[in-house]
RODO-2510 file (C-alpha; in nm, 4 decimals, decimal comma):
residues 474
     n   res          X          Y          Z
     1     m     3,6502     1,5146     4,1460
     2     r     3,5212     1,1931     3,9857
     3     i     3,3946     1,1515     3,6283
     4     i     3,1142     0,8965     3,5987
     5     v     2,9691     0,7726     3,2683
     6     l     2,5930     0,7171     3,2825
     7     g     2,4064     0,4764     3,0544
     8     s     2,1011     0,5088     2,8281
     9     l     2,1016     0,8883     2,8355
    10     m     2,2481     1,0121     2,5120
    11     a     2,3836     1,3533     2,4237
    12     a     2,1988     1,5880     2,1962
    13     s     2,3295     1,3986     1,8942
    14     l     2,0765     1,1216     1,9640
    15     p     1,7614     1,3007     2,0764
    16     a     1,5475     0,9869     2,0715
    17     a     1,7195     0,8734     2,3906
    18     i     1,6227     1,1885     2,5832
    19     s     1,2701     1,2302     2,7127
    20     a     1,0866     1,5033     2,8971
    21     q     0,8113     1,4326     3,1484
    22     q     0,5609     1,6340     3,3505
    23     l     0,6140     1,9469     3,1426
    24     p     0,3571     2,2218     3,1044
    25     a     0,2107     2,2242     2,7546
    26     p     0,4000     2,4589     2,5210
    27     a     0,2258     2,7541     2,3640
    28     a     0,1717     2,5614     2,0394
    29     n     0,0625     2,2078     2,1178
    30     p     0,1654     1,9735     1,8357
    31     a    -0,1212     1,7416     1,9228
    32     a    -0,3755     2,0132     1,8548
    33     g    -0,5222     2,0760     1,5107
    34     s    -0,3605     2,3162     1,2681
    35     a    -0,3788     2,6839     1,3588
    36     q    -0,4031     2,7743     0,9923
    37     g    -0,7156     2,9395     0,8597
    38     d    -0,8330     2,9621     0,5000
    39     v    -0,5098     2,8722     0,3184
    40     s    -0,4230     2,9353    -0,0457
    41     v    -0,0931     2,8061    -0,1867
    42     t     0,0493     2,9207    -0,5197
    43     i     0,3444     2,7037    -0,6228
    44     y     0,5985     2,7934    -0,8898
    45     n     0,8496     2,5696    -1,0679
    46     n     1,1698     2,7097    -0,9150
    47     d     1,1348     2,6268    -0,5436
    48     v     0,9225     2,9221    -0,4427
    49     a     0,5622     2,9363    -0,3249
    50     l     0,3244     3,2104    -0,2146
    51     i     0,1264     3,1261     0,0995
    52     q    -0,1866     3,3254     0,1843
    53     d    -0,3540     3,2409     0,5150
    54     i    -0,6673     3,4176     0,6440
    55     r    -0,7099     3,3695     1,0209
    56     q    -0,9682     3,5100     1,2595
    57     l    -0,8006     3,7063     1,5433
    58     d    -0,9500     3,8302     1,8718
    59     l    -0,7411     4,1368     1,9566
    60     a    -0,7388     4,3678     2,2551
    61     n    -0,7044     4,7425     2,2229
    62     g    -0,3526     4,8869     2,2237
    63     r    -0,0212     4,7090     2,1733
    64     v    -0,0685     4,3320     2,1560
    65     r     0,1559     4,0369     2,0717
    66     q     0,0061     3,7798     1,8361
    67     s     0,1524     3,4421     1,7426
    68     f     0,0950     3,2649     1,4108
    69     p     0,1923     2,8978     1,4523
    70     d     0,1994     2,6568     1,1597
    71     v     0,3659     2,8893     0,9150
    72     s     0,6196     2,7321     0,6812
    73     a     0,9506     2,6390     0,8430
    74     a     1,1139     2,7539     0,5171
    75     i     0,9467     3,0959     0,5284
    76     r     1,1316     3,3966     0,3920
    77     p     1,0608     3,6326     0,6833
    78     e     1,1464     3,9448     0,4851
    79     t     0,8514     3,8737     0,2523
    80     v     0,5849     3,8622     0,5249
    81     s     0,2833     4,0847     0,4734
    82     l     0,0043     4,1046     0,7314
    83     a    -0,3190     4,2938     0,6728
    84     v    -0,5364     4,3396     0,9845
    85     p    -0,8280     4,5878     0,9805
    86     g    -0,7738     4,8478     1,2520
    87     a    -0,4204     4,7375     1,3414
    88     s    -0,0654     4,7980     1,2218
    89     i     0,2562     4,5953     1,2620
    90     v     0,5129     4,7242     1,5110
    91     e     0,7545     4,4277     1,5061
    92     q     0,7667     4,0723     1,3747
    93     n     0,9845     3,7718     1,4606
    94     f     1,0101     3,4266     1,3114
    95     d     1,0741     3,1605     1,5771
    96     y     1,2249     2,8602     1,4008
    97     d     1,4067     2,7058     1,6995
    98     l     1,1804     2,4026     1,7286
    99     l     1,1122     2,1940     2,0354
   100     s     1,3095     1,8675     2,0344
   101     p     1,5069     1,6590     2,2866
   102     s     1,8291     1,8084     2,1499
   103     s     1,7123     2,1681     2,1682
   104     l     1,5707     2,1128     2,5194
   105     m     1,9084     1,9932     2,6429
   106     e     2,0962     2,2728     2,4658
   107     k     1,8685     2,5402     2,6159
   108     a     1,9097     2,3837     2,9619
   109     v     2,2822     2,4696     2,9846
   110     g     2,3289     2,6415     3,3203
   111     e     1,9899     2,5127     3,4400
   112     t     1,9025     2,2256     3,6749
   113     i     1,7177     1,9170     3,5528
   114     t     1,6237     1,5810     3,7034
   115     v     1,7971     1,2589     3,5959
   116     v     1,5813     0,9483     3,6489
   117     r     1,7500     0,6072     3,6501
   118     t     1,5663     0,2738     3,6510
   119     n     1,7199    -0,0358     3,8039
   120     p     1,6760    -0,3026     3,5317
   121     a     1,6658    -0,5814     3,7920
   122     t     1,4084    -0,4339     4,0335
   123     g     1,2403    -0,1626     3,8272
   124     a     1,3002     0,0878     4,1082
   125     e     1,3583     0,4493     4,0061
   126     t     1,6073     0,6915     4,1587
   127     r     1,6015     1,0660     4,0967
   128     e     1,8876     1,3146     4,1206
   129     r     1,9017     1,6842     4,0522
   130     a     2,1700     1,7744     3,7980
   131     k     2,3076     2,0982     3,6577
   132     v     2,3728     2,0954     3,2832
   133     l     2,7278     2,2231     3,2327
   134     a     2,7743     2,1766     2,8574
   135     v     2,6295     2,0173     2,5440
   136     n     2,9233     1,9911     2,3048
   137     g     2,9246     1,6539     2,1322
   138     g     2,7912     1,5107     2,4580
   139     v     2,6063     1,6150     2,7743
   140     v     2,8130     1,7093     3,0796
   141     l     2,6287     1,7283     3,4131
   142     e     2,7188     1,8236     3,7689
   143     i     2,5470     1,5901     4,0180
   144     a     2,6117     1,6177     4,3921
   145     g     2,9518     1,7793     4,3353
   146     h     3,0546     1,5272     4,0684
   147     v     3,0898     1,5803     3,6941
   148     e     2,9221     1,3122     3,4859
   149     v     2,9233     1,2574     3,1103
   150     l     2,6125     1,1009     2,9594
   151     r     2,6166     0,8399     2,6873
   152     d     2,3798     0,5808     2,5414
   153     d     2,4648     0,2248     2,6471
   154     g     2,1133     0,0812     2,6656
   155     l     2,0539     0,1238     3,0396
   156     p     1,7192     0,2875     3,1193
   157     a     1,7557     0,6531     3,2151
   158     r     1,5856     0,9759     3,1178
   159     a     1,6003     1,3505     3,1729
   160     v     1,3106     1,5487     3,3183
   161     f     1,2973     1,9232     3,2513
   162     d     1,1134     2,1667     3,4775
   163     r     0,9832     2,3837     3,1939
   164     v     0,9953     2,4525     2,8240
   165     p     1,2069     2,7568     2,7339
   166     e     1,0017     3,0382     2,5849
   167     s     1,2270     3,0495     2,2787
   168     l     1,1386     2,6914     2,1774
   169     r     0,8276     2,6285     1,9719
   170     a     0,6559     2,3021     1,8951
   171     r     0,5774     2,4337     1,5472
   172     p     0,7289     2,7059     1,3276
   173     t     0,5766     3,0281     1,4551
   174     l     0,5640     3,3872     1,3395
   175     s     0,5296     3,6363     1,6286
   176     v     0,3955     3,9829     1,5544
   177     t     0,3526     4,2880     1,7769
   178     l     0,0488     4,4883     1,6656
   179     a    -0,0813     4,8318     1,7486
   180     s    -0,4550     4,7651     1,7633
   181     e    -0,6931     5,0593     1,7366
   182     r    -0,9842     4,8730     1,8904
   183     a    -1,0765     4,5490     2,0656
   184     g    -1,2645     4,2740     1,8902
   185     s    -1,2522     3,9887     1,6442
   186     r    -1,1482     4,0427     1,2839
   187     p    -0,9882     3,8553     0,9920
   188     a    -0,6122     3,8815     0,9375
   189     t    -0,4565     3,8015     0,6004
   190     l    -0,1032     3,6667     0,6320
   191     s     0,1017     3,6386     0,3113
   192     y     0,4613     3,5271     0,2622
   193     l     0,6962     3,3479     0,0250
   194     s     0,8432     3,0110     0,1172
   195     r     1,0971     2,7628    -0,0067
   196     g     1,0451     2,3883     0,0151
   197     l     0,7360     2,3661    -0,2063
   198     g     0,7664     2,2698    -0,5705
   199     w     0,5980     2,0932    -0,8553
   200     n     0,6693     1,9520    -1,1955
   201     a     0,4743     1,7823    -1,4688
   202     d     0,5094     1,4135    -1,5529
   203     y     0,3628     1,2655    -1,8679
   204     v     0,2737     0,9120    -1,9713
   205     a     0,2512     0,8621    -2,3486
   206     l     0,1085     0,5311    -2,4794
   207     f     0,2034     0,5125    -2,8474
   208     d     0,0315     0,2906    -3,1067
   209     d     0,2605     0,2675    -3,4085
   210     k     0,0004     0,0937    -3,6284
   211     s    -0,2667     0,3605    -3,5891
   212     g    -0,0249     0,6524    -3,5612
   213     k    -0,1882     0,7687    -3,2381
   214     v    -0,0657     0,8407    -2,8871
   215     d    -0,2626     0,8750    -2,5620
   216     v    -0,1091     1,1363    -2,3309
   217     q    -0,1761     1,1639    -1,9584
   218     g    -0,0347     1,4558    -1,7640
   219     w     0,0283     1,4461    -1,3895
   220     v     0,1240     1,7246    -1,1542
   221     t     0,3773     1,6021    -0,8966
   222     l     0,3736     1,8165    -0,5801
   223     r     0,6573     1,8037    -0,3261
   224     n     0,6547     1,9539     0,0217
   225     t     0,9773     1,9767     0,2234
   226     s     0,8891     2,3053     0,3924
   227     g     0,8565     2,1514     0,7401
   228     t     0,4848     2,2390     0,7570
   229     t     0,1618     2,0750     0,6452
   230     f    -0,0861     2,2970     0,4607
   231     t    -0,4339     2,1729     0,5432
   232     n    -0,7292     2,1840     0,3030
   233     a    -0,5541     2,4417     0,0865
   234     k    -0,6680     2,5995    -0,2358
   235     t    -0,3767     2,5140    -0,4632
   236     l    -0,2705     2,6961    -0,7774
   237     l     0,0270     2,5911    -0,9900
   238     v     0,2155     2,8383    -1,2073
   239     a     0,4046     2,7028    -1,5108
   240     g     0,7105     2,9190    -1,5661
   241     d     1,0291     3,0241    -1,3921
   242     v     0,9756     3,3467    -1,2012
   243     g     1,2768     3,5640    -1,1281
   244     s     1,4321     3,5482    -0,7820
   245     a     1,6912     3,7645    -0,6107
   246     d     1,8084     3,4478    -0,4333
   247     d     1,9461     3,3007    -0,7568
   248     d     2,3188     3,2529    -0,7020
   249     g     2,4141     3,3727    -1,0496
   250     s     2,7132     3,1424    -1,0414
   251     g     2,6753     3,0511    -1,4060
   252     n     2,7709     2,6900    -1,3301
   253     y     2,7364     2,4751    -1,6380
   254     v     2,4551     2,2228    -1,6219
   255     p     2,4835     1,9633    -1,8977
   256     r     2,1733     1,9112    -2,1056
   257     p     2,0386     1,5629    -2,1715
   258     r     2,2436     1,3722    -2,4272
   259     r     1,9373     1,3314    -2,6507
   260     q     1,7908     1,6795    -2,6778
   261     t     1,4195     1,7186    -2,7442
   262     r     1,3509     1,9313    -3,0528
   263     v     1,0540     2,1663    -3,0526
   264     q     0,9112     2,3885    -3,3219
   265     p     0,7358     2,6499    -3,1078
   266     g     0,3656     2,6903    -3,1722
   267     t     0,1656     3,0091    -3,2044
   268     e    -0,1736     2,8976    -3,0691
   269     s    -0,3245     3,0542    -2,7567
   270     a    -0,4204     2,7938    -2,4988
   271     a    -0,7677     2,8107    -2,3458
   272     r    -0,6165     2,8423    -2,0001
   273     e    -0,5891     3,1262    -1,7485
   274     q    -0,2637     3,3204    -1,7600
   275     l    -0,0790     3,5326    -1,5045
   276     g     0,1387     3,7697    -1,7032
   277     d     0,3508     3,5382    -1,9181
   278     f     0,2786     3,2268    -1,7100
   279     y     0,0035     2,9660    -1,7384
   280     l    -0,2029     2,8673    -1,4362
   281     y    -0,3007     2,5142    -1,3427
   282     p    -0,5479     2,5272    -1,0512
   283     l    -0,6346     2,2039    -0,8737
   284     s    -1,0069     2,1444    -0,9023
   285     q    -1,0517     2,0715    -0,5304
   286     r    -0,8856     2,1768    -0,2081
   287     t    -0,6106     1,9411    -0,0974
   288     t    -0,3895     1,8849     0,2061
   289     i    -0,0199     1,9106     0,1188
   290     a     0,1486     1,7189     0,3989
   291     d     0,5074     1,7845     0,5009
   292     k     0,7583     1,5410     0,3478
   293     q     0,4938     1,4260     0,1022
   294     t     0,4890     1,3763    -0,2730
   295     k     0,1404     1,4013    -0,4227
   296     q     0,0231     1,3462    -0,7805
   297     v    -0,2840     1,5048    -0,9393
   298     s    -0,4050     1,4546    -1,2975
   299     f    -0,4295     1,7641    -1,5193
   300     l    -0,4311     1,6240    -1,8749
   301     d    -0,5929     1,3213    -2,0426
   302     a    -0,5788     1,3327    -2,4231
   303     k    -0,6736     1,0318    -2,6377
   304     g    -0,5871     0,9588    -2,9976
   305     v    -0,3343     1,2367    -3,0584
   306     a    -0,1710     1,2109    -3,4021
   307     a     0,1878     1,0859    -3,3693
   308     s     0,4619     0,9089    -3,5610
   309     s     0,7898     0,7370    -3,4859
   310     g     1,1132     0,8056    -3,6683
   311     y     1,4901     0,8230    -3,6425
   312     r     1,7474     1,1004    -3,6156
   313     f     2,1255     1,0962    -3,6369
   314     e     2,3385     1,4034    -3,5617
   315     n     2,6988     1,4230    -3,6776
   316     a     2,9470     1,6771    -3,5439
   317     w     3,1586     1,8743    -3,7892
   318     l     3,4359     1,6529    -3,9266
   319     g     3,2828     1,3662    -3,7322
   320     s     3,4060     1,0357    -3,8692
   321     s     3,3638     0,6899    -3,7171
   322     d     3,5209     0,3537    -3,7861
   323     e     3,1988     0,1723    -3,6981
   324     p     2,8286     0,2534    -3,7440
   325     k     2,6463     0,4297    -3,4617
   326     s     2,2839     0,3957    -3,3604
   327     a     2,0331     0,6548    -3,4717
   328     q     1,8046     0,8021    -3,2087
   329     s     1,4500     0,6682    -3,1790
   330     v     1,2196     0,9709    -3,1962
   331     l     0,8491     1,0111    -3,1168
   332     r     0,6894     1,3066    -3,2979
   333     f     0,3579     1,4644    -3,2014
   334     s     0,1958     1,8049    -3,1714
   335     n     0,0028     1,9766    -2,8941
   336     a    -0,2042     2,1740    -3,1454
   337     g    -0,5779     2,1807    -3,0939
   338     s    -0,6399     2,0250    -3,4350
   339     e    -0,4239     1,7232    -3,3425
   340     g    -0,6328     1,6326    -3,0386
   341     l    -0,4103     1,7498    -2,7510
   342     g    -0,4760     2,1242    -2,7475
   343     d    -0,3022     2,2570    -2,4379
   344     a     0,0156     2,4325    -2,3310
   345     l     0,2496     2,1801    -2,1715
   346     p     0,4466     2,2703    -1,8573
   347     a     0,8032     2,1426    -1,8357
   348     g     0,8451     1,7830    -1,7298
   349     v     0,9455     1,4310    -1,8283
   350     v     0,7551     1,2369    -2,0938
   351     r     0,7714     0,8589    -2,0449
   352     v     0,6813     0,6599    -2,3553
   353     y     0,5178     0,3157    -2,3578
   354     v     0,4369     0,0833    -2,6481
   355     r     0,2162    -0,2264    -2,6340
   356     d     0,3945    -0,5556    -2,6968
   357     a     0,2529    -0,8486    -2,8983
   358     r     0,0466    -0,9529    -2,5945
   359     g    -0,1090    -0,6066    -2,5619
   360     q     0,0888    -0,5202    -2,2471
   361     p     0,2275    -0,1617    -2,2309
   362     q     0,6081    -0,1659    -2,2071
   363     f     0,8380     0,1260    -2,1259
   364     t     1,0541     0,2300    -2,4247
   365     g     1,2220     0,5492    -2,3035
   366     e     1,1807     0,8979    -2,1654
   367     n     1,2992     1,2527    -2,2164
   368     r     1,2322     1,6008    -2,0920
   369     i     1,0333     1,8809    -2,2509
   370     e     1,0584     2,2454    -2,1517
   371     h     0,7566     2,4773    -2,1189
   372     t     0,5893     2,4252    -2,4569
   373     p     0,3297     2,6632    -2,6054
   374     q     0,0210     2,5201    -2,7720
   375     g     0,0575     2,4393    -3,1399
   376     s     0,4175     2,3206    -3,1092
   377     t     0,5645     2,0192    -3,2867
   378     i     0,7685     1,7989    -3,0555
   379     a     1,0393     1,5522    -3,1568
   380     l     1,1129     1,3484    -2,8444
   381     p     1,4189     1,1179    -2,8528
   382     t     1,3550     0,8125    -2,6364
   383     g     1,6664     0,6003    -2,6885
   384     d     1,9090     0,4502    -2,9399
   385     a     1,7732     0,2318    -3,2178
   386     f     1,8873    -0,1301    -3,2234
   387     d     1,8465    -0,1907    -3,5980
   388     v     1,9023     0,1517    -3,7565
   389     k     2,2667     0,2613    -3,7838
   390     v     2,4580     0,5457    -3,9468
   391     q     2,8281     0,5574    -4,0289
   392     a     2,9640     0,9042    -4,1099
   393     t     3,2991     0,9191    -4,2913
   394     t     3,5187     1,2109    -4,3909
   395     v     3,6169     1,0874    -4,7364
   396     e     3,8533     1,3672    -4,8341
   397     r     3,9562     1,7077    -4,7103
   398     t     4,1653     1,9393    -4,9281
   399     r     4,2822     2,2997    -4,9123
   400     i     4,1467     2,5074    -5,2017
   401     g     4,3023     2,8396    -5,1051
   402     d     4,4784     3,0179    -4,8261
   403     l     4,1676     3,0204    -4,6068
   404     r     3,9318     2,7701    -4,7713
   405     w     3,8796     2,3941    -4,7386
   406     r     3,6747     2,1435    -4,9349
   407     t     3,5384     1,8500    -4,7338
   408     q     3,3683     1,5440    -4,8801
   409     m     3,1398     1,3524    -4,6400
   410     r     2,9692     1,0152    -4,6780
   411     y     2,6801     0,8909    -4,4644
   412     k     2,5908     0,5217    -4,4845
   413     v     2,2487     0,4414    -4,3316
   414     t     2,1530     0,0767    -4,2688
   415     n     1,8179    -0,0693    -4,1698
   416     a     1,7846    -0,4214    -4,0286
   417     r     1,4104    -0,3872    -3,9739
   418     s     1,1549    -0,5710    -4,1841
   419     r     0,9945    -0,2443    -4,2954
   420     a     1,1230     0,0700    -4,4595
   421     v     1,2164     0,3689    -4,2412
   422     t     1,3126     0,7307    -4,2915
   423     v     1,6164     0,8620    -4,1053
   424     e     1,6805     1,2299    -4,0457
   425     v     2,0566     1,2726    -4,0943
   426     v     2,1910     1,5987    -3,9545
   427     q     2,5326     1,7464    -4,0199
   428     g     2,6089     1,9997    -3,7476
   429     g     2,8877     2,2479    -3,6880
   430     l     2,8229     2,4541    -4,0026
   431     d     2,8347     2,8297    -4,0431
   432     w     2,5490     2,9706    -4,2491
   433     s     2,7470     3,2729    -4,3714
   434     d     3,0624     3,0768    -4,4494
   435     t     2,9498     2,7302    -4,5644
   436     r     2,8428     2,6287    -4,9143
   437     i     2,7255     2,2812    -5,0105
   438     t     2,8738     2,2491    -5,3571
   439     d     2,7492     1,8965    -5,4254
   440     e     2,5084     1,6515    -5,2604
   441     s     2,3449     1,3269    -5,3649
   442     r     2,0161     1,4197    -5,1983
   443     k     1,8717     1,7651    -5,1489
   444     s     1,9267     1,8983    -4,7971
   445     e     1,7421     2,1512    -4,5841
   446     r     1,9042     2,4222    -4,3734
   447     p     1,6702     2,4592    -4,0725
   448     d     1,9188     2,6798    -3,8891
   449     a     2,2593     2,8421    -3,9337
   450     g     2,4534     2,5501    -3,7958
   451     s     2,3169     2,2396    -3,9656
   452     a     2,2123     2,0670    -4,2861
   453     v     1,9435     1,7966    -4,2767
   454     w     1,8662     1,5111    -4,5169
   455     q     1,5510     1,2994    -4,4977
   456     v     1,6878     0,9598    -4,6006
   457     p     1,4460     0,6766    -4,6913
   458     v     1,5981     0,3360    -4,6221
   459     p     1,4356     0,0163    -4,7559
   460     a     1,3551    -0,2799    -4,5353
   461     n     1,6676    -0,4850    -4,4650
   462     g     1,8643    -0,2458    -4,6801
   463     e     2,0850     0,0612    -4,6868
   464     s     2,1074     0,4103    -4,8332
   465     i     2,4070     0,6360    -4,8890
   466     v     2,4198     1,0156    -4,8864
   467     t     2,7244     1,2133    -4,9992
   468     a     2,7895     1,5862    -4,9680
   469     t     3,0750     1,8279    -5,0374
   470     f     3,1202     2,1336    -4,8161
   471     d     3,3184     2,4471    -4,9006
   472     t     3,4210     2,6123    -4,5723
   473     r     3,6770     2,8476    -4,4259
   474     y     3,7930     2,5890    -4,1707
***
């Protein structure tokens, strides 16, 4: 028995080198238009979408098998619901083994195909019948009593298959067996949940420091990796994280951004439709959400929203540094109706721009906001300040009892800018029930149990110093 290596006919690992000719058209022709009907897509934030597709069916009386091509390739089959007047579901199957050169060759194991070789010098073709013995990291054929292994070496050759296996589909297809009570045409409403569709909000904020105003544009960014295009779909976006039994519950730690956005939650009701505890953002027009596509649609355009810039420095408990550290640059604004924005903001990234001396908008930083109710005050850190520094020093720490300590802290704030600034200095790591500030050079606020905050004015090209003494158990 001889082993012959053939050229230009690659194993299933390189399907582009395998072609099929003179095949009958499969049941779902990929060249044809979409089989979808009136499609509605509701997309949530956590990789789940609800697809509702109303198609017109022409059913016979009795038990019939009906195919639904062009469903999502990431469908969750257990969530399928089909409502057909005068018919009930007996059985349903999701066929996701898609037609490709690789799958054709794999399904042909044990079958006979035709191998066509082309002489590169003369252009003459030769044809041989071959039995596919195996497709395991390569294609093994039996031709005229010989075993041949196919590989891709650039010589022209191709495989011709006699038919397309019934189990292969050109498009993701749901097959349903129905018990129809009568013959005739009627609408069928197909509903299911799918992965592979998601959205998030992206914001562009153009800040004018002189006027104290910011223009905010909000964009919905849609992503489709479901393996299916949804044509001319009514699209509804839901802001909020719905519960899912597919969550892994692993509890893996996901680090938060180093500069955490601070939000004082608002109490205003947004003039926007709600679904339970979630806000709805419908697209104004139908849209086609193509597979492997990212699409952006505007949903917010607010001009002249009141805003201000400032600085924030957070010091960990007993934090002491040999050299000054940069304060955070912070953009503060509100989405209250009275401030000019007036809308609930879905989670996303806010990218901040400031005009330079030539009037050209320049990017100055970005950060993430979570789902933010209307009326909230947002403090968005965008980066580290170049000219505003803070040096925290533990001046002295003494024991004042068996379980008590007295700690003296000093915060030196410097400002190299040509105008005065106010820096929010935060001492973290405190315990509300166990910490007393026995002395401080400037009055602090206690916004929460774990921190004390000083609003420190710093003159232009100058410095300010804050001191505080803490009485704690540790």
